[in-house]
N, C-alpha and C positions, 0 to 999 in steps of 0.2 A: 781585213777578213778576206775571205774569198768573194764574197760579193753574192754568194747564194744566201747565207742565213746571215740575217742582220740581228746582232745580239741586243740590242736595245729594243727591238720588236719582240724579240721573243721574251726579253725579261719583261717588258710591258704587258705582255698577254699573259705571262705567268702570276704576275704580280695581279692583273684583272681577273684572272681565274681564281687565285687564292682569295682576293677581295670578294668575288662574286660566292666562292663557297663559304666563306665567314659571313656575310650577310644573309644567304639562303639559310646556312646553319643557325644564325641567331634568329632572325625573323620569320622563316618559313619552318625548316626541320625541325627545331625545337618544340613549337607551338604543334606542329603536325604530330610530332612523336608523343608529345603530351597528350594531344586529343585521342590519338589511337591506343595510348597505354590507359587513358580513362575509360574509354571504350571498351578495352578488353578487362578492366577490373569491373567495369558496371555488367559486363555479361557474365564474367566469373561470379559476381554477387547474384545475380539472376539464376545462374545455375545452383549456387548454393542455398537461395532461397526456395529455388523449385525442388531441390532434394530435401530441404527441411519440411516443407509443406508435405511432400510425398510421404516423409518419414510420418509425420503427424496423421496424415490421412491412414497409412498403414496400420499405426496404433489404434486410431479410432475405429477402423475396419476390424481389427482382431478384438478390441473391447466390446464392438456391437455383435460380433460372431458368439464370442463367450457368452455374452448376456442372453442372445438368442437360444443359445443351446441350453442355458439356464433356465430360459422362459419355457422352452420345449421340454425340459425335464419336468419342471413345475405342472406344466399341463397334462404330461403323462402320469404324473404322480395323483394329480388332482382327479383325473380320470378313473385311475385305477381305485382311489378311495371312494369315488361315487359308486363304482361298479361293486367295491366291497360292502358298502352300505346298503345299496339296493338288494344285494345277495342276503345281508343279515336282517333287511326289513322284510324279504320274501319268506325268510325261514321263519322270523316271529310270526308272520301272517299265517303261514302255513300250521305252524304249532299251535297258533291259538285257534284256528279253525279245527284242527284234530280235537285238541280239549273241547272246544263247544259241542263238536258231534260226540264226542265220547259222553258229555254231560247230558246232551239230548236222547241219546241211546239209553242211558241209565234213567232218565226221567220216563221215557218211553216204556222202559221194562217194568219200572215201579208201577206206573200207571196201570200196564197189563195185569201186574200181580194184584193190584187193589182189584181191578175190575173181575180178576178171576174169583178172587175171595168174595165179591158183592156177588158174582154168578152162584158161587157155591153156596151162600147162606140163602139166596132166592131157591136155588134148587133144593136145599135142605127145607125151607119153608114149605115149597110147593109138594115136596114129597112128605112131608108131616102131615100136610094137608089131605093129601091123598090117602097116606094110610090111615089116619083119622077116620076119613069116610069108608075106606073099605073095612076096618074094624067095625064102624057101626054097622055097617050092612050085614057084617058076618056075625056080630054079637047080639045085633038088635038091641043092644042095652047100651044106654048112653052114660059115661062117665063124665064127671066134671071136666071144663075144658083144661084147667091147669094140669090136672092129674093126666088127661090124654096126652097133652103136649109133653109132659114129662117122659112118660112111658114110650111116646113116639120118638123123641130126641136120643132117649137111650139106645133105642134099637137102631137109629140110623148111625149113631156113633160107634156100636158093634159092627154094622156093615161095612164103615169106614176103616175101622181097625182090620177088618179081614182083608181088604185090598191091600 
């Protein structure tokens, strides 16, 4: 050969290089690649778990929001029911008060009518007494008391009928 390139040395270097690549591939690259693949799978698994947890959290949040809307609707309904009940009770109280006031008014009117009748009777009795005294003075004659009362009562009844 020419002297510049030694084939034995080149073949030895090639053989050494191939042997080194095989040893590195066998003992370094494969475990390194296996560890990298395991790391990649672990990261992918963690991302999948994170997505699963995010989905579960979203579902839970949606369920809670739905429940909250339901609770708010129930609260509004209960408030409306309470307002309606309050209005109904107020109406009943108002109606009852009006009824009681009407009953009191009727009782007062009845009392007034009775008092008026008593006053008329008292006035009639006083008028009879006055009429009897006046008649006694005019006639100077005295009739018996029942006959006088009868005559005077008839006289007052005739006066009452004229009015």
